[in-house]
C-alpha positions as CSV (number, residue, x, y, z in Angstrom):
1,M,-16.4,0.2,-13.1
2,T,-12.9,-0.2,-12.2
3,D,-11.4,-2.6,-9.8
4,E,-10.6,0.2,-7.3
5,Q,-13.9,1.8,-7.5
6,L,-15.4,-1.7,-6.8
7,D,-13.2,-2.3,-3.8
8,R,-14.2,1.3,-2.9
9,M,-17.9,0.3,-3.1
10,V,-17.6,-2.7,-1.5
11,R,-15.8,-1.4,1.3
12,D,-18.3,1.3,1.8
13,A,-21.0,-1.1,1.9
14,D,-19.3,-3.9,3.6
15,P,-17.5,-2.7,7.2
16,Y,-16.4,-5.9,7.8
17,R,-14.1,-6.4,4.9
18,P,-10.6,-6.6,6.5
19,D,-8.3,-4.9,4.4
20,V,-6.5,18.2,7.1
21,I,-7.7,23.8,6.5
22,T,-5.2,26.0,7.1
23,H,-5.2,29.5,5.1
24,L,-1.6,31.5,5.0
25,D,-1.6,34.5,6.4
26,G,0.1,37.6,4.5
27,A,3.4,37.3,5.1
28,A,3.7,33.4,4.4
29,Q,1.4,33.6,1.5
30,H,4.2,36.0,0.1
31,L,6.7,33.8,0.6
32,L,4.7,30.9,-1.0
33,E,4.5,33.4,-4.1
34,E,8.5,34.1,-3.8
35,I,9.4,30.4,-4.1
36,M,6.6,29.6,-6.7
37,S,7.7,32.4,-9.0
38,A,11.4,30.7,-9.2
39,P,12.1,29.0,-12.3
40,T,11.2,25.8,-11.5
41,L,9.6,22.2,-13.0
42,E,5.9,22.3,-14.4
43,T,3.8,19.8,-13.5
44,V,-7.3,13.9,-12.4
45,A,-14.4,13.1,-13.8
46,E,-16.0,11.6,-14.4
47,P,-13.8,8.4,-14.8
48,P,-11.5,8.0,-11.8
49,G,-9.8,4.7,-10.9
50,K,-7.0,2.3,-12.0
51,P,-7.4,-1.6,-12.1
52,P,-4.8,-3.8,-11.7
53,R,-3.5,-4.8,-15.1
54,A,-4.0,-8.8,-14.0
55,R,-7.8,-8.2,-13.3
56,R,-10.2,-7.2,-15.8
57,T,-13.5,-5.3,-15.0
58,M,-16.6,-3.9,-16.5
59,M,-17.1,-0.5,-16.0
60,S,-20.2,1.2,-14.5
61,G,-21.5,4.5,-13.6
62,L,-18.5,6.0,-15.2
63,A,-19.8,9.3,-15.5
64,S,-20.1,9.8,-11.7
65,A,-17.4,7.5,-10.5
66,G,-14.8,6.8,-13.4
67,V,-11.9,4.7,-14.1
68,A,-8.7,4.1,-12.4
69,A,-5.8,6.8,-11.8
70,A,-2.1,6.5,-13.8
71,V,0.5,5.9,-11.3
72,L,2.5,9.5,-11.3
73,A,6.0,9.1,-9.9
74,I,6.5,13.0,-9.0
75,V,8.0,13.6,-5.9
76,L,5.1,15.3,-3.5
77,T,6.5,19.1,-3.1
78,V,5.1,21.4,-1.1
79,S,6.3,24.5,1.0
80,I,3.5,25.4,3.9
81,M,2.7,27.5,6.7
82,N,0.2,25.6,9.2
83,V,-0.7,28.6,11.5
84,D,-3.4,26.8,13.1
85,Q,-1.0,25.3,15.3
86,P,0.9,27.2,17.9
87,G,3.5,28.9,16.4
88,G,3.0,27.3,12.7
89,R,4.7,24.7,11.4
90,E,6.9,25.0,7.8
91,A,6.9,21.9,5.6
92,S,9.3,20.5,4.4
93,P,11.0,22.4,1.2
94,D,11.3,19.9,-1.4
95,T,15.0,19.5,-2.7
96,S,13.9,17.3,-6.0
97,P,14.8,17.9,-9.3
98,T,10.8,17.9,-10.4
99,S,10.3,21.2,-7.7
100,E,7.2,23.4,-8.0
101,A,9.6,25.7,-10.1
102,T,7.9,24.8,-13.8
103,R,4.5,24.6,-12.0
104,P,2.5,27.5,-13.3
105,T,2.1,30.4,-10.8
106,S,-1.1,31.5,-11.1
107,Y,-4.4,29.7,-11.3
108,S,-7.9,31.1,-12.8
109,A,-10.8,31.7,-10.6
110,M,-12.5,28.2,-11.7
111,V,-9.6,26.4,-10.7
112,L,-9.0,27.6,-7.4
113,K,-12.6,27.7,-6.9
114,A,-12.3,24.1,-7.6
115,A,-9.6,23.5,-5.1
116,E,-11.4,25.6,-2.9
117,E,-14.2,23.2,-2.2
118,N,-12.1,20.1,-1.2
119,P,-10.3,19.3,1.8
120,R,-6.7,19.9,0.3
121,L,-5.0,17.4,2.5
122,L,-1.4,17.0,2.1
123,I,1.6,14.8,3.6
124,D,4.2,16.9,5.3
125,Q,6.9,14.4,5.2
126,P,9.8,13.5,2.7
127,G,9.3,10.7,0.1
128,W,5.5,10.8,0.0
129,K,4.4,10.8,-4.1
130,A,0.7,11.5,-5.3
131,T,0.1,8.7,-7.0
132,T,-3.8,8.9,-7.7
133,V,-5.9,11.9,-8.2
134,Y,-9.6,11.8,-9.1
135,G,-13.0,13.3,-9.2
136,F,-13.0,17.1,-7.3
137,T,-16.7,17.7,-8.5
138,E,-19.7,17.5,-6.2
139,K,-17.7,17.7,-3.1
140,E,-16.4,14.1,-4.0
141,G,-12.9,12.9,-5.0
142,T,-9.9,11.2,-4.1
143,I,-6.1,11.9,-3.3
144,E,-3.8,8.8,-2.3
145,F,-0.2,9.0,-1.7
146,S,2.4,6.4,-2.0
147,N,5.8,5.7,-0.2
148,D,7.9,2.7,-0.2
149,G,5.1,0.5,-0.8
150,Q,2.9,2.2,1.9
151,R,-0.4,3.9,0.6
152,L,-2.7,6.6,1.9
153,Q,-5.9,7.4,0.4
154,M,-8.1,10.3,1.2
155,N,-11.2,10.1,-0.1
156,W,-14.1,12.6,0.6
157,Y,-17.9,12.9,0.6
158,P,-20.5,15.4,1.2
159,A,-21.3,16.1,4.2
160,D,-24.7,14.5,4.7
161,Q,-23.3,11.1,3.8
162,Y,-21.4,10.9,6.9
163,D,-23.8,9.2,9.0
164,G,-24.1,6.0,7.0
165,Y,-20.9,6.0,6.8
166,H,-19.9,6.3,10.7
167,K,-22.7,3.8,10.9
168,D,-21.0,1.3,9.2
169,R,-17.6,1.9,10.3
170,L,-19.0,0.8,13.8
171,H,-19.0,-2.7,12.9
172,V,-15.2,-2.8,12.0
173,S,-13.8,-2.0,15.3
174,K,-14.8,0.6,18.5
175,P,-13.8,4.3,17.5
176,E,-10.8,5.5,18.7
177,Q,-10.7,9.4,18.4
178,V,-7.8,11.2,17.0
179,T,-7.4,14.6,15.5
180,V,-5.4,15.8,12.1
181,D,-4.1,19.1,11.6
182,R,-6.9,20.1,14.8
183,W,-9.4,18.2,12.8
184,P,-11.3,15.8,14.9
185,G,-12.0,12.2,13.9
186,D,-12.5,8.6,14.8
187,L,-9.8,6.0,13.9
188,F,-10.9,2.2,13.1
189,R,-8.6,-0.7,13.0
190,Y,-9.9,-3.3,10.1
191,S,-6.8,-5.2,11.0
192,A,-3.2,-5.0,12.8
193,S,-2.0,-3.4,9.5
194,D,-5.1,-1.9,8.3
195,F,-6.8,1.3,9.8
196,A,-9.0,4.4,8.6
197,V,-9.9,7.6,10.1
198,M,-12.7,9.4,9.5
199,L,-12.9,12.9,9.9
200,R,-15.8,15.1,11.0
201,P,-17.7,17.1,8.4
202,R,-16.5,20.6,7.6
203,D,-17.6,22.9,5.2
204,G,-20.1,20.4,3.7
205,S,-18.0,17.4,3.1
206,F,-15.9,14.9,5.5
207,V,-12.8,13.1,4.6
208,E,-12.1,9.1,5.0
209,L,-8.4,8.3,5.0
210,R,-7.5,4.8,4.5
211,T,-4.3,2.7,4.6
212,G,-2.8,0.4,2.2
213,G,0.2,-1.9,2.1
214,A,1.6,-3.0,5.4
215,W,1.3,-0.3,8.0
216,T,2.1,-0.6,12.2
217,R,-0.3,1.9,14.1
218,S,2.9,3.5,15.4
219,E,3.8,4.0,11.8
220,F,0.2,5.4,11.0
221,D,0.1,7.8,13.7
222,R,3.5,9.2,13.0
223,V,2.1,10.5,9.6
224,L,-1.2,11.3,10.9
225,A,0.6,14.0,12.6
226,D,2.2,15.1,9.5
227,V,-1.0,15.4,7.7
228,V,-2.1,19.0,7.1
229,R,-4.6,21.1,5.4
230,V,-3.6,23.9,3.0
231,D,-4.5,27.0,0.8
232,A,-5.8,26.1,-2.4
233,R,-2.6,27.7,-4.2
234,T,-0.1,25.3,-2.1
235,W,-2.6,22.1,-3.0
236,L,-2.3,22.9,-6.3
237,A,1.3,23.7,-6.2
238,A,1.8,20.4,-4.8
239,L,-0.1,18.7,-7.8
240,P,2.3,16.6,-10.3
241,A,2.7,18.1,-13.5
242,E,0.8,15.6,-15.4
243,I,-2.1,16.3,-13.6
244,V,-4.9,17.9,-15.8
245,T,-7.0,21.3,-13.6
246,P,-9.8,22.7,-15.5
247,D,-7.7,25.1,-17.0
248,R,-6.0,22.6,-19.1
249,V,-8.3,20.6,-20.0
250,D,-8.6,22.3,-23.7
251,E,-5.3,21.9,-24.1
252,Q,-4.7,18.2,-23.1
253,A,-8.0,17.3,-24.7
254,A,-6.6,18.4,-28.0
255,K,-3.7,16.3,-27.4
256,V,-5.8,13.5,-26.8
257,L,-8.3,13.4,-29.1
258,A,-6.0,14.6,-32.0
259,D,-6.5,10.8,-33.5
260,V,-9.9,10.3,-32.1
261,P,-12.9,11.2,-34.8
262,L,-15.5,13.1,-32.8
263,P,-19.4,12.2,-32.8
264,P,-21.8,14.5,-34.2
265,G,-22.7,17.4,-31.5
266,F,-19.7,16.4,-28.8
267,D,-19.1,19.3,-27.2
268,T,-15.4,20.0,-26.0
269,A,-16.6,22.9,-23.9
270,A,-18.3,20.8,-21.4
271,L,-15.3,19.0,-20.7
272,T,-13.8,21.1,-18.0
273,G,-16.6,19.7,-15.7
274,L,-14.9,16.7,-15.5
275,G,-12.8,18.0,-12.7
276,T,-9.0,17.3,-11.6
277,N,-7.8,14.1,-12.5
278,D,-4.7,12.2,-13.5
279,A,-3.5,11.4,-17.4
280,Y,-5.4,8.0,-17.1
281,Q,-8.5,9.0,-15.9
282,F,-9.0,11.9,-18.1
283,G,-8.3,9.5,-21.1
284,A,-10.6,7.9,-20.2
285,A,-13.2,10.2,-19.3
286,L,-12.7,11.9,-22.6
287,T,-13.0,8.2,-24.5
288,S,-16.0,7.5,-22.6
289,R,-17.7,10.4,-23.8
290,V,-16.8,9.7,-27.5
291,G,-17.4,6.1,-27.1
292,C,-21.3,6.9,-25.6
293,G,-21.5,9.7,-28.3
294,W,-20.8,7.1,-31.1
295,I,-23.1,4.7,-30.1
296,A,-25.9,6.9,-29.6
297,E,-25.4,8.0,-33.1
298,W,-25.4,4.3,-34.3
299,L,-28.6,3.8,-32.4
300,R,-30.0,6.5,-34.0
301,A,-28.9,5.8,-37.3
302,K,-30.4,2.4,-36.9
303,Q,-33.6,3.4,-36.1
304,A,-33.8,6.1,-38.5
305,G,-32.4,3.9,-41.5
306,D,-29.7,5.6,-42.2
307,A,-27.5,3.3,-43.5
308,A,-24.3,6.0,-44.0
309,A,-24.6,7.6,-40.6
310,L,-24.5,3.7,-39.0
311,Q,-21.5,2.9,-41.5
312,R,-20.0,6.1,-39.6
313,A,-20.6,5.2,-36.2
314,A,-19.1,1.8,-36.9
315,D,-16.5,2.9,-39.1
316,A,-15.2,5.3,-35.7
317,L,-15.4,2.9,-33.3
318,R,-13.9,0.3,-35.2
319,S,-11.0,2.7,-35.4
320,S,-10.6,3.1,-31.6
321,H,-8.1,0.2,-32.2
322,K,-5.7,2.8,-33.5
323,W,-6.2,5.3,-30.6
324,K,-3.2,6.9,-29.5
325,V,-4.5,7.5,-26.1
326,L,-6.1,3.9,-25.8
327,H,-2.4,2.3,-26.3
328,Q,-0.9,4.7,-23.8
329,M,-3.2,3.5,-21.4
330,N,-3.5,-0.2,-21.9
331,D,-0.8,-1.1,-19.7
332,E,-1.7,0.8,-17.0
333,G,-4.9,-0.8,-16.5
334,D,-8.5,-2.1,-18.1
335,W,-10.3,0.8,-19.6
336,P,-9.0,-0.1,-23.0
337,E,-10.1,-3.3,-23.1
338,V,-13.5,-2.5,-21.8
339,F,-14.0,-0.2,-24.4
340,W,-12.8,-2.0,-27.6
341,E,-15.4,-4.8,-26.1
342,T,-18.0,-2.8,-26.5
343,A,-16.9,-0.8,-29.6
344,D,-16.3,-4.1,-31.4
345,K,-20.0,-5.2,-30.8
346,V,-21.6,-2.2,-32.1
347,A,-18.8,-2.2,-35.3
348,A,-20.0,-5.7,-35.7
349,G,-23.8,-4.7,-35.9
350,E,-24.8,-6.1,-32.6
351,F,-26.4,-3.9,-30.0
352,P,-24.4,-2.9,-27.5
353,A,-26.4,-4.7,-24.3
354,G,-25.1,-2.7,-21.1
355,Y,-23.2,-0.4,-22.6
356,R,-24.1,2.3,-20.5
357,G,-22.9,0.5,-17.3
358,A,-19.5,-0.7,-19.3
359,L,-19.0,3.1,-20.7
360,G,-20.5,5.2,-18.2
361,C,-22.7,7.1,-20.5
362,E,-25.4,9.2,-19.3
């Protein structure tokens, strides 16, 4: 489990820790397509979440929760029309050199369906950047935006978990009724600079917005006023280029796995089920499956007395110290260290006790 995920789980379990949906109408959709057709820049599963480099954490439940995200320094770009509000409200157009112009202008049905099944919230203010994206499977996921030291994380969960979360939050503070793009919710105050808003269940899920960094209540109110819910195409166009959506899995997996030996029976077709993730999370998801596959093969070979297969599995895991993807990730989080610790034990002939929790093996 990553530090971020652990913090999130602790926060969900311990309420005392101190620490919006519009579809464009025809004219607006046409305008959006015109904007997106201009030449522009192109722009995340199981394992989401990025632990701080200074802390080391063994990862558990990676298959359903995941590893931490790499910070993506791409300015949030979005051009939207909010027609739920009287007269509508157009979001600020992007003027950065990394606009959506090079972002693909068409999306597969699979990608659109995945996007349509999450709340698709964006912050319609200049300067906010999408820094973490992961999950987007089984009505659960996270997207975090940052701006000059402030962060706003949006987590969503299945609607049937709302009552339990809300009951916990009642121990934090007395709720204050708020709305986010005409979506009702309750605001909870963890401290004078730490706030959360739980939005009511809608379309099978509910969202909790949680601050990070130093905030004042007035600053939080101003940002909440500019959180908007958009259609799937607009939301996808606002994601940074590095984010791996399901239709880009094959291309990115080929790059990540170029120097990675694959275990017997490794199914690359199953990787489309990883959801939408940034580069760090995607790399962690892939290496998790590879590592788990080789450990399973090592255990099989050991039980069967297959010395050749046992050696192949050990050599493959030992080679992880040379995998490019893990070295690229090592400055951003602790997943590579966790992976190598487990892989080294197996390569040395030790039974990898706790490997399922460490690597998120199913």
